[in-house]
C-alpha positions in Angstrom: -91.6 67.4 24.2 -88.6 67.0 21.9 -87.5 63.6 21.0 -83.9 63.7 20.3 -83.1 59.8 19.6 -83.1 59.7 16.2 -82.8 63.6 15.0 -80.4 65.9 16.3 -79.3 69.4 15.8 -76.9 68.6 12.4 -77.8 65.3 11.5 -78.5 64.6 7.8 -82.4 64.4 7.2 -82.6 61.4 4.1 -85.8 61.3 2.1 -85.8 58.0 0.4 -88.5 57.4 -2.3 -90.1 54.0 -1.6 -89.3 50.7 -3.6 -92.6 50.3 -5.4 -92.5 53.6 -7.7 -91.7 52.8 -11.3 -88.6 54.3 -11.4 -85.4 55.3 -9.2 -85.0 58.5 -7.8 -82.0 58.0 -5.5 -81.2 59.9 -2.4 -82.0 63.9 -1.2 -79.9 64.7 1.4 -81.0 68.1 3.1 -78.3 69.1 6.0 -80.4 71.8 8.4 -77.1 73.4 9.5 -78.2 76.8 8.3 -81.8 76.5 10.7 -81.7 78.0 14.3 -83.5 78.6 16.9 -85.2 82.1 15.1 -86.9 81.5 12.1 -86.8 77.4 12.5 -88.4 75.4 9.8 -89.2 79.1 8.0 -85.8 79.9 7.2 -85.6 80.6 3.7 -84.9 77.2 1.2 -82.2 79.2 -0.1 -80.2 78.6 3.3 -80.4 75.0 3.4 -77.3 73.2 1.6 -78.9 70.4 -0.5 -77.0 67.4 -2.6 -79.0 65.4 -5.0 -77.6 62.1 -6.1 -78.4 59.4 -8.8 -81.2 61.6 -9.9 -83.2 60.0 -13.5 -84.6 62.2 -15.9 -88.1 63.1 -16.2 -89.0 62.7 -12.2 -89.4 66.6 -11.5 -93.0 65.9 -10.1 -91.8 63.8 -7.9 -88.9 65.4 -6.8 -90.8 68.5 -6.0 -93.1 66.0 -3.9 -89.9 64.6 -2.2 -88.7 68.5 -1.1 -92.0 69.7 0.0 -92.3 66.5 2.2 -88.4 66.7 3.8 -89.1 70.3 4.4 -92.4 70.2 6.1 -90.6 67.4 8.3 -88.1 69.9 9.1 -90.5 72.7 10.0 -92.3 70.5 12.4 -89.8 69.4 14.1 -88.8 71.5 17.3 -85.7 69.4 17.7 -83.8 70.9 14.5 -85.0 74.0 15.1 -85.3 75.1 18.6 -82.8 73.0 20.4 -80.1 74.9 22.1 -76.6 74.5 22.8 -74.9 74.6 25.8 -70.8 75.2 25.3 -68.4 74.0 28.5 -65.3 73.5 28.7 -62.2 73.4 30.7 -58.7 75.2 31.1 -56.2 72.3 30.4 -56.5 68.9 32.3 -57.1 68.5 35.6 -58.3 65.8 38.5 -59.6 68.8 40.5 -62.2 69.2 37.4 -63.9 65.4 38.5 -67.2 66.7 39.2 -66.8 67.7 35.6 -65.5 64.6 34.1 -67.6 62.1 36.1 -71.0 64.4 34.9 -69.5 64.4 31.3 -68.8 60.3 31.8 -72.5 59.6 33.1 -74.1 61.6 30.8 -76.0 64.0 33.5 -75.5 67.0 31.7 -77.5 65.4 28.8 -79.8 64.3 31.0 -80.5 67.5 32.8 -80.6 69.3 29.5 -83.0 66.7 27.2 -86.5 68.2 28.9 -85.1 71.4 28.6 -84.5 71.0 25.0 -81.1 71.3 25.4 -77.9 69.7 25.0 -73.7 70.3 25.7 -70.8 70.1 23.9 -67.2 70.1 25.5 -64.2 71.8 24.7 -60.7 72.2 26.3 -59.0 75.1 26.3 -55.1 75.2 26.6 -54.9 79.0 27.3 -56.5 81.8 29.3 -56.9 84.1 26.3 -59.0 81.3 24.0 -61.0 81.1 27.1 -61.7 84.7 27.3 -62.0 85.3 23.9 -64.2 82.5 23.6 -66.3 84.0 26.5 -66.6 87.4 24.9 -67.8 86.2 21.9 -70.3 84.2 23.4 -68.8 81.3 22.1 -68.7 79.5 25.6 -71.0 79.5 28.6 -69.5 77.7 31.4 -66.2 76.3 31.9 -63.7 74.7 34.9 -60.8 77.0 35.9 -59.1 77.8 38.7 -60.7 81.5 40.2 -57.0 83.1 39.7 -57.6 82.8 35.8 -61.1 84.1 36.4 -60.0 87.2 38.4 -58.5 87.9 35.0 -61.0 87.9 32.3 -63.2 89.9 34.8 -60.2 92.4 35.2 -60.4 92.3 31.5 -64.2 93.8 31.5 -65.7 90.4 30.6 -68.9 89.5 32.9 -68.1 86.5 34.8 -69.8 84.7 37.6 -68.6 81.5 39.9 -71.3 79.5 40.1 -70.4 76.3 41.6 -66.7 75.2 43.3 -65.3 71.8 43.1 -62.0 71.6 45.3 -58.8 73.2 47.1 -56.2 72.4 45.4 -52.2 72.1 46.5 -50.2 73.6 43.7 -46.3 72.6 43.5 -43.0 73.6 42.1 -41.2 70.4 40.9 -37.7 70.6 40.3 -35.2 67.5 39.0 -34.3 65.0 41.7 -30.4 65.4 40.9 -30.5 68.9 40.8 -29.2 71.2 44.0 -32.3 73.2 44.5 -33.5 72.5 47.9 -35.8 75.7 48.7 -37.3 78.6 46.8 -34.2 80.9 47.3 -32.4 78.7 45.0 -34.4 79.5 42.0 -32.5 82.8 41.7 -30.9 83.1 38.2 -33.3 79.4 37.3 -35.7 78.9 34.1 -39.0 78.1 35.9 -41.9 77.2 33.6 -45.8 78.1 33.8 -48.5 78.3 32.1 -49.3 82.5 32.0 -52.9 83.5 34.0 -53.4 80.2 35.7 -53.4 79.0 39.4 -50.0 77.7 39.0 -48.8 81.5 37.9 -50.5 83.0 40.9 -48.8 80.5 43.3 -45.3 81.1 41.5 -45.6 85.1 42.1 -46.6 84.3 45.6 -43.8 82.2 46.0 -41.5 84.0 44.9 -42.5 86.9 47.0 -42.4 84.9 50.3 -38.7 84.0 48.9 -38.2 87.7 48.6 -37.4 87.3 45.1 -39.1 88.8 42.1 -40.3 88.0 39.1 -37.2 89.6 37.6 -35.2 87.4 39.9 -36.1 84.0 37.6 -36.8 83.4 34.2 -40.5 82.5 33.9 -40.8 80.5 30.9 -44.7 80.8 29.0 -45.0 77.0 28.3 -48.6 74.8 28.1 -48.5 71.9 30.0 -47.0 69.1 27.0 -44.5 72.1 26.0 -43.2 72.1 29.2 -43.4 68.5 30.5 -41.0 67.6 27.2 -38.8 71.2 28.1 -38.1 69.7 32.0 -37.9 66.5 30.5 -35.1 67.3 28.5 -34.0 69.2 31.3 -34.1 72.6 29.3 -36.0 74.2 32.2 -34.9 73.9 36.2 -38.1 74.1 37.5 -41.9 73.9 36.9 -45.0 75.2 38.6 -47.7 73.3 37.8 -50.8 71.9 39.0 -52.1 67.7 39.5 -51.7 65.7 37.6 -49.0 66.9 35.7 -46.6 66.9 38.8 -47.9 63.4 39.8 -46.7 62.1 36.4 -43.1 63.3 36.5 -42.7 62.6 40.4 -44.1 58.7 39.5 -41.7 58.5 36.7 -39.0 59.4 38.7 -37.2 62.3 37.7 -39.0 65.3 39.5 -39.9 66.2 43.3 -41.3 68.8 45.0 -39.5 72.0 46.7 -40.4 71.7 50.3 -42.9 74.2 51.5 -43.0 75.3 48.4 -46.9 75.1 47.1 -49.9 77.2 47.3 -53.7 76.5 47.5 -56.1 77.6 44.7 -59.8 76.8 44.6 -61.4 75.3 41.4 -64.4 76.7 40.0 -66.7 76.4 37.4 -67.7 80.1 35.8 -70.3 81.1 33.8 -71.0 83.9 31.4 -73.4 86.2 33.3 -75.7 86.9 30.4 -75.9 83.4 30.2 -77.2 82.9 33.5 -79.7 86.0 33.4 -80.9 84.9 29.8 -81.3 81.2 30.1 -81.7 80.3 33.7 -83.6 77.4 33.7 -80.7 75.8 31.3 -77.7 77.1 33.8 -79.7 76.0 37.2 -79.8 72.6 35.8 -76.1 72.8 34.8 -75.4 74.1 38.5 -77.6 71.6 39.8 -75.5 68.5 37.7 -72.2 70.5 39.4 -73.5 70.2 42.5 -74.9 66.5 42.8 -71.8 64.8 40.7 -69.7 66.7 43.2 -71.3 65.6 46.4 -71.1 61.7 44.5 -67.6 62.4 44.1 -66.6 63.1 47.8 -68.3 59.9 48.8 -67.2 57.6 45.9 -63.5 58.8 45.4 -62.4 55.3 44.1 -65.0 55.2 41.5 -64.1 58.6 40.4 -60.4 58.4 40.5 -61.1 55.5 37.8 -63.3 57.6 36.0 -61.0 60.6 35.4 -58.3 58.3 34.6 -59.9 57.0 31.6 -61.3 60.5 30.8 -57.7 62.4 31.1 -56.3 59.2 29.5 -53.7 59.0 32.7 -52.7 55.8 34.6 -54.7 55.2 37.5 -51.3 55.3 39.6 -51.1 59.4 38.6 -54.8 60.2 39.2 -54.9 58.2 42.8 -51.3 60.4 43.7 -52.8 63.5 42.6 -56.3 62.9 44.6 -53.8 63.4 47.7 -53.4 67.2 46.8 -57.0 67.6 46.4 -59.5 69.1 49.5 -62.7 68.4 48.7 -64.9 70.3 51.5 -64.8 73.8 50.7 -68.2 75.6 50.1 -69.8 78.7 48.1 -69.4 81.1 51.3 -67.7 83.8 52.7 -63.9 82.1 53.1 -64.3 81.4 49.4 -65.3 85.0 49.1 -62.5 85.9 51.0 -59.8 84.1 49.3 -60.9 85.4 45.7 -60.8 88.8 47.2 -57.3 88.3 48.5 -56.0 86.5 45.4 -57.6 89.8 43.5 -55.8 92.3 45.6 -52.4 90.4 44.9 -52.8 90.1 41.0 -53.5 93.6 41.1 -50.6 94.9 43.5 -47.8 93.0 41.8 -49.0 94.1 38.2 -50.8 90.9 36.7 -54.0 92.9 36.3 -54.7 96.6 35.9 -58.5 96.4 37.3 -59.0 96.0 40.9 -61.7 93.0 41.1 -64.2 93.2 43.6 -64.9 89.4 45.1 -68.7 90.3 45.6 -69.4 90.5 42.1 -67.8 87.9 40.9 -69.6 85.2 43.0 -72.9 84.1 42.3 -75.1 84.9 44.8 -78.1 83.3 44.1 -78.9 80.2 41.9 -80.7 81.1 38.6 -84.6 81.2 38.7 -86.1 77.9 37.9 
């Protein structure tokens, strides 16, 4: 079993000459960043970046010995040679990522992956193109997002699978409290911010259709949440289709209110690369099991979960508590989910948001990866 308590991939391995020698050698630092699972310690030495400092003359034989010992240590250490990096992420910030955020904060992913000689890294993505590019280039193994971005990625030709569910979320459209926008039809001719390719984008298009408005009847502004917040606060936009906790931030600040009967339900899921599931079934199963078990804990420990989410998202607890009311943690990976995803995929195709039809059956993982 590989023990990573003292040495981790990318750490600096430092060899020092013991003090009882009659001269000082200084310190030799070996940076094993070039080493990877294929080849391990047998990689050519010229691929190892070395830095030798404070070397005194006439010590070449000792240097040679010291280098040999260091290279031998690297060759024998399976942590540096074979450790697998599992790249996890999230699409922006969301309260409904609670299972992911709690597992991350409690190091559940690390604990589950350690026996498999693997460890996770985490990244927050701000746009769908960045996520799709990371998936396509195999720089991302799994991500938390809503099903709409997943449908878009699948339609773009990326082989993705929904492997777990988090919650059903109610996504609103908010407006300024002092505006005269009281219903969806009042959005005609108004500027509405939304992040392209997100669940909120799907909700906005669906709501416009229900109000017999087309996307050309409003000025849809593609904005990442921080920019949209700034534009909303300065009243440069009239409305904002956005998921929790951003909507609750604006409501609690006193400057916003949700348009009545103007929200839509979306399912937040964990999505993984199909190749990752096939090539690393044990690692994939460990990740999925952590998500499912943590979700079960979140459902039975809402107050503790809210505190963790508040810390992880750097938000006031009051914002998270208010956003929690828009979450439904009872959904499952079942036929109802498949029908819901198929309905969304059909709608996105009908409005020209995606060009290729997506079959929900090919998008949802039917069986858990083998042990």
